[in-house]
N, C-alpha and C positions, 0 to 999 in steps of 0.2 A: 677817634674811638667812637664818637657819636654816630658818624656815618656807618661804621661797621655794625654798630648795634642796631641801627635802623634797618640795614640790609638783612640782618638775622631775623629781626621781628617780621619784616616783609615776607621772608622765606617761610617762616613758621606759619604766618597767616595763610599763605598759598597752600601749604601742606594741609592745614586744617580745613580750608575750603574744599580741597580735592576730596578729602574723606567725607566731608559733610554732604557733597553732591554725588558721591558714589552710589550706584543703584543698590538697593537692598539685596542681600543674598537670598536666593530662592530657597524656600523651605524644602526639606527632604520630602520626596514624593513616596506615598501619598500622606496628606495630613488632614484630609476631610473626606466625606462620603463620595463615592464614584457612582455615576449614573450610566447604565448600559441600556441604550435604546434598541429595541428589537424591531426588525422590519415587518413582522407579521403579528397577527393577533394571538392571544393565548390559545393553546390546544394543539399547536403544530410542533414539528420537530425543532424548528429554530427557537421557539419559545422554551421548549424543554432543555435544549442545549445551553441557552443563555442563562437559565436559572441555575443549572448545575455549575456552570462556569462561574457565575456570580458568587455562589456559596464557596467554591474553592478559592477564588481570589480574595474574598473577604477574610477567610481564615488565614491565608498566607500574608496578606498585606496589612491586616489589623484594622481595617476601616470597613464601614458598611458599604456594600455594593448593591445598588437598587436597580431592579429591572423595570423598564417602562416600555409597554407595547404601543407602537404607532404603525398599525397596518394600513394597507391601501396602496393603490397605484403600483402593484407588483413589487412592493417593498421600497419604492423610491421616496415615499414621504419621509420615512425614518432616515434614509440616506441623506436627504436634503437638510434635515434638522441637524444631524451630526456634522455634515460638511460646513455648516455655518457656525458651529460651536468653536469656542476658544481651543487652540491646540495645546491644552495643558494636561491632558490625560484624565480629566474628570468627567468628560462626556465621550462615551465610546459607543460603537455600533456592533451589534451582532446581525449579520446579514447573510445572504446566500447568492448563488450563482446568477440568478435573474438580474439583480441590481447592477452587476458589473459586466456581465457577459451577454445578456439578452436584450434588456430594455434599451440600452444605449444604441443597439443596432436596429431598433424599431422606431424610435422617435427621439427628438431633441429634448433633453432634460434641462431643468433650471440649474443644474450643477453637473459637473463632469466627474463621475465616480472614479475614473482612473487618475484624474488630476487632483481632485479635492479631498480624496480619502486615501489613507495609507494602510496597506495590509499589515496587520500585527501578528496574527497567527491563524492558520487553518485549524479548526477544531474537529470537524467531523465530515464524513461523506454520507450521503443519503443512501439508504437501503430501501428502495421503493418496491412495491408490488402492484401489478395490474389486477384490479378487482372489479367485480360487477355485482349488481343487485341480484338476489336470488330469484326475483320475478322473471328474469330472462330465461331461466331453466336451461342454462348451458353449463357444461362441466369442464370443458377444456378450451384452450385458446383457439384451436381449430374449429370447434363448435361455434364459438363466439364470432369469429371472422366470417364463417359461412352465414350465420344469422344476420350479421351487420350488412353483408353484401346483398342479402335478400331484402333488406329494409333500409335502403340508403336515405340518410337525412332524418331518420326517425329516432335515433338514439342520441342521448345527450351525455357529454362528459364534463366533469368539473375540473377546476384548477384553482390555484391561489390568486388568480387575477390575470388580466390581459398582459401578455408578455412574460408571465412567470415561467420558470423552468418546466413545470408540469404541462403548461400550455404548449410549449415548443416540442417537448418530448412526445406528447400524445399526438400532436399533428404529424410529427415525424413517423411515429408508428402507424398512424392511419394511412399515410401515403404509402408506406412500405407494404401494408396489408391490402391496399386497394379498397379501403372502405371510406364511407362518407359519414362522419359523425358531427354533431353540433356542439360547439364550445359554449359552456355556461360559466363565466368567471365569477369567483367569489372573492372575499376580502382576506382569504387565508386558508390554510389547510384544514383548520378546525371547522369553519363554516362549510367548506366543500364536502367534508366527511358527513356533517349533519345533513346536507342535501342528499347525499347518497343513501344514508340510512333512512331518510324520510321518503325516499322514492322519487325525489324531484329530478334526479339524474340517474343514469344507469351505470356509468363507468367512472373510475378514478384511478389514476396511476400515481400513488403517493406513499409516503412512509406511514401515514396515520391509519391506513387500512389494515396493516398487518395484524394487530390484536383482534380485529373483528373477523378476519379470515380465520384466525386460530379458534375463535369462539363459535364459528359457523354462521355468523350473521351476514357475512358476505362470501362470495365465491371468488377464490383466488385463481387466476389464470396463468400468471407468470411472474417470476422475480425480475424486476426491472433494474438489473445491475450486472456487473461483471461476474458475479458468483451467486450461488444459491443462498437463500436466507437461512441462517441457523434456526430461526423460529419456524420456518416452513421448508424443511429440507427436501420434501417431495415435490415442491413446486419448481418446474423447469425455468431456466432463464429465457429471456426473449431470444438470445442467441441460439440456445439449444432448440428452441421452437422454430428456428429458421429465419430469425430477424437480426442477424449479426451486424447489420449496417445501421441499426438504431442506437444512437448514443444515449445512455440512460444515467450517466453520472451527474451528481450535483454535490455541492459542498456547503458547509456553514463555517463562518470564520469571524474573527474579531478585527475591527477596523477603527481607525482614529482620524480626526481631522488632519489634513496635510500640515506639514511644518511641525509635527510633534517632535519635541526635542529627543535626540538620540538616546540620552540617558533614561528617559521615561519609557521609550520604546523597549529598551533593554530590560527594564524592570518587568514589564509585561511579558516579554518573550521568555525570560529566565523563569519566572514564576509559573507560567503556563506549561512550559516544558517540564518543570518539576511536578506539576499536577498529573501529567501523563505517566509519571513513574509510580503513581499511587493507584493500585489496582481497584480500589473502591471507587475512585473517580472514573476510571475507564469503564467499569461495569455499569455505572450510572449513565454514562453517555450512551451505552448500548441499549438502555431501556427506552430511549427516545425514537428508536427505529433508525438509528444512525450508527456508523462505524467510527470509532475514534481514529483520527487521521491528522496528527499534528504536523504542521509545516512551520518552520521558522520564517521570520519576515521576508528575507530575500527570496527564498524558494517559493513562498506563497505568492509574492508579487509576480514572479515569473509565471506561476500557474494561472493566476487571475488574467494576466495579459494573453496567455495562450488560449484560454477559454473564450475570452472576448473575441479573438480572431476566428476561432473555430465556429462559434455559434453565429457570428456574422455571416460566415459562408453558408451555413445551413439555412438561415433565414432568407438569404437571397435566393438560394436554390429552390426552396419551397414556396417562395413568393408570399411569405406570411406578412400580413399587415395588421395593425391594430384597428379595431372597430372605431369608427368616428362617433 
């Protein structure tokens, strides 16, 4: 009897030890504030989209969602920060085409965007316009191209940085138009717009120019997208103006560090999809110069990979290099 009792006591001790050493259950997500790091400075479309998304997620998830801008290096500084973060859903990234599809095709990064970050949801597509300073005294895209051809190397265009989407798209347009323009990189769309308004550059193809074309401070020449802008319905698209071979799309989306648990990824995907059913959220996204364009994680991942391959081909064909 004593031996049986001893065995029972030993079994009970083993059971208790097993429970004592069991890993603690993970708290329901989320249970503390979330940080969204934005690849670009305040004032641009990515920043606007991030702040609207943060407000929507905060309301749905019941925790504060704080936006932090870390611009520079065509958006890759913020990408590196989030790639190094714990994959727990509390540090997220709002970024754009350049970080995933363009810069990796131009230079080696300290992280691999396609490996170290996971697409969570596409939020928006950029609705850019090609605008110029009124001091050029041109009214149409044809006028501008003629003027630029007569003044090779004398006109400057801005972008959100070396290797940004705007950089590659403008170079692609310049090649198609047969013009020579000088690239002036800035640390984001907001600063490049300030440069255009101040007269430091003459050309900008970005979302941030749209309200200033509407107000008359800038001259709009073309809608840089697949369709005309609702805000500027009389502005022809680049395709309508004879440049159908110039790709002008760009997107903004939410990303997380790789190895994000599937259940947390699902929390984000479900709640973001629900936000797109809210017309007030959709209308607010449109105020950023972007078109609401939700894609779920798997479809967005395919889209990111396809853009990476496409822009790699364009960069090689145009022989675009980063300035040393």
